[in-house]
N, C-alpha and C positions, 0 to 999 in steps of 0.2 A: 483509440480509446473506446471502451465499451459503451454501447447505447444502454439506456435504462432497461429496455426489454431483454437485453442479453445478460444481465447480471445473474450470476449463480449464487446460491446460498454458500457462504464461506465454508460451512461444515461439510458440504458435499463436494467441494472442489478437491481435486488431487493436488497434493503439495507441489508437484512438478509443474502443474498448470499455473499455479499462482506465482511460482518463482520465476517464470518466464515473462511475466507481464511487466510493462513499463511503470514508472512511478505513479503517473496519473491514474492508471487502472487499478493499481494496488490500493491507492488512497480511496478510490470509489468502492472497491470490494470490501476492504476492511472497515471503512467508515460506515457502509451500509449495514454490515454485520453488527457493529457496535450500536448504531442508531436503532436497530431492531431489537435491542435488548441484550445482545451478546456481551461477554466480558472480555476485557483486554487480557485477562489471565488465561483465557481459552485459546488465544492466538499463539501458534507455535513460535518458539524462540527463533527458529531458522527463518521464518517468514519476517519477523521483526528485524532480524539481522540483515536480511536482504533489502528490506525497506530502508534501513539506516544507511546501507551502502549506496543505494540509489539516491537518497537525499544528499549524502556526501558528494557523490559525483555531480549532482545537479548544482551544488553550491560551490564546487571547485571553480576557481578563476574569479570569484567575486572579491572585490577589494574590501578592506575593513570598513570603509565609509559607505558601502552599498546599503541602501534602505530597502528592506523587504516588507511588502505590504500584505 
């Protein structure tokens, strides 16, 4: 996972760099971008698709009764 001092501005990251990150890192990077005033509309669809895939992979194997906090 990236440390706070290692975060890059989302707009200056190469798309390939972002697409190779794990889910936690993508949440930090995109969340930081949005928190700083960026718009979700400015996030590339391919990045959101990759994040959705990572979330799906993370949730695979959970039962219907699993509680997520």
